[in-house]
C-alpha positions as CSV (number, residue, x, y, z in Angstrom):
1,M,-11.8,-5.6,-14.7
2,I,-10.8,-3.4,-17.2
3,K,-7.0,-3.6,-17.8
4,R,-5.4,-0.3,-18.0
5,K,-2.5,1.2,-20.0
6,R,0.6,1.6,-17.5
7,K,1.4,5.3,-17.3
8,F,4.9,4.6,-15.8
9,S,7.9,2.3,-16.4
10,S,8.5,1.7,-13.0
11,S,6.1,-0.4,-11.1
12,L,4.3,0.6,-7.8
13,V,2.1,-2.2,-6.2
14,L,0.0,-1.8,-2.9
15,V,0.1,-4.8,-0.2
16,C,-2.5,-4.3,2.1
17,D,-2.4,-6.6,5.2
18,N,-5.6,-7.3,7.5
19,I,-7.2,-3.8,6.8
20,R,-10.5,-4.1,8.8
21,S,-12.7,-0.9,7.1
22,L,-13.8,-1.2,4.0
23,Q,-13.9,2.1,3.6
24,N,-10.2,2.3,3.8
25,V,-10.3,-0.5,1.0
26,G,-12.6,1.8,-0.7
27,S,-9.8,4.8,-0.3
28,F,-6.9,2.3,-1.1
29,F,-8.5,1.9,-4.7
30,R,-9.6,5.5,-5.4
31,T,-5.8,6.8,-4.1
32,S,-4.5,4.0,-6.0
33,D,-6.3,5.5,-9.5
34,A,-4.5,9.1,-8.2
35,F,-1.3,7.7,-8.4
36,A,-1.5,5.3,-11.2
37,V,-0.6,2.1,-8.8
38,D,-0.3,-0.9,-10.8
39,K,-2.0,-3.3,-8.7
40,I,-3.5,-3.7,-5.2
41,Y,-3.1,-6.9,-3.4
42,L,-5.7,-7.6,-0.3
43,C,-4.1,-9.5,2.1
44,G,-5.8,-11.5,5.1
45,Y,-8.8,-10.7,6.0
46,T,-8.7,-7.6,4.1
47,G,-12.3,-7.1,2.4
48,V,-12.6,-7.2,-1.5
49,P,-15.0,-5.8,-4.0
50,P,-17.9,-6.0,-4.8
51,V,-18.9,-4.7,-1.3
52,K,-21.2,-1.4,-1.4
53,E,-18.9,-0.1,1.1
54,I,-16.0,0.0,-0.9
55,S,-17.6,1.2,-4.0
56,K,-19.1,4.3,-2.1
57,T,-15.7,5.1,-1.1
58,A,-13.9,4.2,-4.0
59,L,-16.3,5.7,-6.4
60,G,-15.6,3.1,-9.1
61,A,-11.9,2.8,-8.8
62,E,-12.2,-0.8,-8.0
63,E,-13.7,-1.3,-11.3
64,W,-10.1,-0.2,-13.1
65,V,-7.3,-0.6,-10.8
66,P,-6.1,-4.1,-11.0
67,W,-6.3,-6.4,-7.4
68,E,-5.8,-9.3,-6.3
69,K,-6.8,-11.3,-3.0
70,C,-4.4,-13.3,-1.4
71,S,-4.7,-15.5,2.0
72,H,-1.5,-14.8,3.8
73,T,0.6,-11.1,3.4
74,W,3.8,-13.1,3.6
75,R,3.5,-15.3,0.4
76,C,2.6,-12.3,-1.3
77,I,5.6,-10.6,-0.3
78,D,7.8,-13.6,-1.0
79,K,6.2,-13.9,-4.6
80,L,6.8,-10.0,-5.2
81,K,10.5,-10.4,-3.9
82,K,11.0,-12.8,-6.5
83,E,9.6,-10.7,-9.1
84,G,12.4,-7.9,-8.0
85,Y,10.1,-6.0,-6.0
86,A,11.7,-3.5,-3.5
87,I,9.5,-4.5,-0.2
88,I,9.1,-1.0,1.7
89,A,7.1,-1.0,4.8
90,L,5.0,2.0,6.0
91,E,5.3,2.0,10.0
92,K,6.9,3.8,12.5
93,T,9.7,2.0,14.4
94,A,12.8,2.6,16.2
95,R,14.9,2.0,12.9
96,S,12.4,3.4,10.2
97,E,13.8,5.9,7.9
98,D,11.9,9.2,7.4
99,I,10.1,8.8,3.9
100,N,10.9,12.6,3.4
101,M,14.8,11.1,3.2
102,F,14.0,7.8,1.5
103,R,14.9,7.3,-2.1
104,P,12.9,4.2,-3.6
105,Q,14.3,1.9,-6.2
106,F,11.8,0.7,-8.3
107,P,9.9,-1.7,-8.9
108,V,8.4,-1.0,-5.3
109,A,5.8,-2.6,-3.3
110,L,4.5,-0.7,-0.5
111,V,2.9,-2.6,2.4
112,V,0.4,-1.1,5.0
113,G,-1.0,-2.6,7.8
114,N,-4.0,-3.1,10.2
115,E,-5.6,-0.2,11.4
116,V,-4.8,-1.2,15.1
117,K,-1.8,-3.4,15.1
118,G,0.0,-1.9,12.0
119,V,2.3,-3.7,10.1
120,S,3.3,-6.9,11.8
121,R,7.0,-7.8,12.9
122,A,7.2,-10.8,10.7
123,L,6.0,-8.6,7.8
124,L,8.6,-6.0,8.8
125,K,11.6,-8.5,8.8
126,K,10.7,-9.1,5.3
127,A,10.8,-5.7,4.4
128,D,14.0,-4.0,2.3
129,H,13.1,-0.7,3.9
130,V,10.9,0.5,6.8
131,V,9.7,4.0,6.2
132,H,7.6,6.5,8.6
133,I,5.8,9.6,7.7
134,P,7.3,12.4,10.7
135,M,4.6,13.8,12.8
136,H,4.4,17.2,14.4
137,G,1.2,17.3,15.9
138,E,0.2,15.5,19.0
139,K,-1.1,12.2,17.2
140,E,1.5,9.8,16.5
141,S,-0.1,8.3,13.7
142,L,-2.6,8.7,10.5
143,N,-5.4,6.7,9.1
144,V,-3.7,3.9,7.2
145,S,-5.5,5.2,4.0
146,V,-4.3,8.8,4.5
147,A,-0.8,7.6,5.4
148,F,-0.9,5.4,2.1
149,G,-2.1,8.9,0.1
150,V,1.0,10.7,1.7
151,A,3.4,7.7,0.8
152,A,2.2,7.2,-2.4
153,A,2.7,11.0,-3.3
154,K,6.3,10.7,-1.9
155,I,7.4,7.7,-3.6
156,T,5.5,8.6,-7.1
157,E,8.1,12.0,-7.0
158,Y,11.0,9.3,-8.0
159,R,8.9,7.4,-10.4
160,K,9.6,7.3,-14.4
């Protein structure tokens, strides 16, 4: 893996919990490249490169966006907390904050969950903040990789 220069002094990492779709994983890499995410943590049964389905969607970004495989998402989150990261879960709950009103404190670890189950209750309890993307149509959710793109765009507005 090629190590790239940091573009920002404030760190943003992505934590992927049990993502089923390899195409979503590829999209995470491509979007992470666009928003200069410092590292992707691929946790649980989330697929890892090299796999053709990831590469096809990532368009090569999996070659230069740093990543790490973690067996247990909770251990990854605990490690990031000890390193000073604010843990931000992207999930719609009764108490989640509208991402448009949220002001992140860096460094940030953004947690995205499984396509069907979302971010687990156990991980939500570990989060410092839970944010959601307001929906204005008939559907109440976005594809996880699309939701990550929206959240990354919003969070990086505050990055230095």
